[in-house]
C-alpha positions in Angstrom: -2.7 56.9 138.0 -0.4 54.1 136.9 1.1 56.5 134.3 1.9 59.1 137.0 3.5 56.5 139.3 5.7 55.3 136.4 6.8 58.9 135.7 7.5 59.5 139.4 9.6 56.4 139.7 11.8 57.7 136.8 11.9 61.4 138.0 12.5 61.0 141.7 16.0 59.4 141.3 17.0 62.2 138.9 15.8 64.9 141.3 17.9 63.2 144.0 20.9 63.2 141.8 20.4 66.8 140.9 20.1 67.8 144.6 23.2 65.8 145.5 25.1 67.4 142.7 24.0 70.9 143.7 25.0 70.2 147.3 28.4 68.9 146.2 29.1 72.0 144.2 28.0 74.3 147.1 30.2 72.4 149.6 33.2 72.4 147.2 33.0 76.2 147.1 33.6 76.1 150.9 36.3 73.5 150.8 39.2 75.9 150.8 42.5 75.7 149.0 44.7 74.1 151.5 44.8 77.2 153.7 46.5 79.6 151.4 43.7 82.1 151.8 40.8 83.0 149.6 40.5 85.9 147.2 38.1 88.5 148.6 35.1 89.5 146.6 36.0 91.6 143.6 39.5 90.2 143.3 40.9 89.0 140.0 40.4 85.2 139.5 43.2 82.9 140.3 45.3 82.1 143.4 46.2 84.7 146.0 49.7 86.2 145.8 52.5 84.5 147.8 52.1 85.1 151.5 53.7 88.4 152.6 54.5 89.5 156.1 52.3 92.6 156.0 49.1 93.7 157.6 47.6 94.3 154.2 48.2 90.6 153.2 47.0 89.3 156.6 43.8 91.4 156.5 43.0 90.7 152.9 43.8 87.1 152.5 43.3 85.7 156.0 41.1 87.9 158.2 38.7 89.2 155.5 38.8 86.1 153.3 38.5 83.4 155.9 38.1 84.6 159.5 35.2 87.0 159.0 32.9 84.2 158.1 32.5 83.8 161.8 34.5 86.7 163.4 32.4 89.7 162.3 29.2 91.4 163.2 28.0 92.7 166.6 28.5 89.4 168.5 31.5 87.6 167.1 32.9 84.6 169.0 35.1 85.7 171.9 34.3 89.3 171.0 36.9 89.0 168.2 35.7 91.0 165.2 38.3 90.6 162.4 36.6 92.8 159.8 38.8 95.4 158.2 37.3 98.2 160.3 37.9 96.3 163.6 41.0 94.1 163.1 43.6 96.8 164.1 42.0 96.8 167.6 43.4 93.3 168.3 47.0 94.6 168.4 48.0 94.6 172.1 44.5 93.6 173.2 44.3 90.7 175.8 42.8 87.4 174.6 39.5 86.5 176.3 40.6 82.9 176.4 44.0 83.5 177.9 44.0 87.0 179.3 47.7 86.9 180.1 48.4 86.8 176.3 47.7 89.6 173.8 45.9 88.6 170.7 48.7 90.2 168.7 51.8 91.0 170.8 53.9 93.3 168.5 57.4 91.9 168.1 56.5 88.5 169.8 54.6 85.9 167.8 55.4 83.3 170.5 53.1 85.1 172.9 50.6 86.3 170.3 47.5 84.2 171.0 46.1 84.6 167.5 49.3 83.1 166.1 49.1 80.2 168.6 45.4 79.6 167.7 46.2 79.3 163.9 49.2 77.0 164.7 47.1 74.8 167.0 49.8 75.2 169.6 49.7 73.5 173.0 48.1 75.6 175.7 45.4 77.2 173.6 41.8 76.9 174.8 39.1 75.7 172.5 40.1 74.5 169.1 42.6 75.4 166.4 41.5 78.1 164.0 40.0 78.4 161.4 37.3 76.3 163.2 37.0 72.9 161.5 39.6 73.8 158.9 41.0 73.9 156.3 43.8 75.2 158.4 46.2 77.9 157.2 49.3 76.4 155.5 52.8 76.9 157.0 53.7 79.7 154.6 50.7 81.8 155.6 51.3 81.2 159.3 54.9 82.2 158.8 54.0 85.4 157.0 51.6 86.2 159.9 54.4 85.5 162.4 56.9 87.6 160.5 54.4 90.5 160.4 54.1 90.2 164.2 57.9 89.9 164.6 58.3 93.2 162.7 56.1 94.9 165.3 52.7 94.3 163.6 52.7 97.6 161.6 49.4 98.6 160.0 50.8 99.7 156.7 
């Protein structure tokens, strides 16, 4: 019995270290890259391309790579499903938090509630998105705003 206790005293700290190391690695994978967007599954390794003011960029590197972690499925927060099949429906649709504002108001990022949410602008309800961060960097937010300014075309 003494031999077993001696082994356990040696093994338990190592198991704790292994568990802590595994948890650290798992959390590091969720830590983000400063808000530049994440490469979607199946993408080549490396950083995403520079932000571009196109629906394709916003859908691939923001909505699909970041937002759908919460905003997808049959009951997404605020009814906002940003998966590729549903995201186009946000253009011109009223926000549930501030119904006087569209989620995406083509040609007008200043009244596009989704842009205001990622900026953390005054007047939003709830919290800045992505929830808990890391937040999108200025270049990505600007690309989103430029896409909306151009009329939010879907090509």
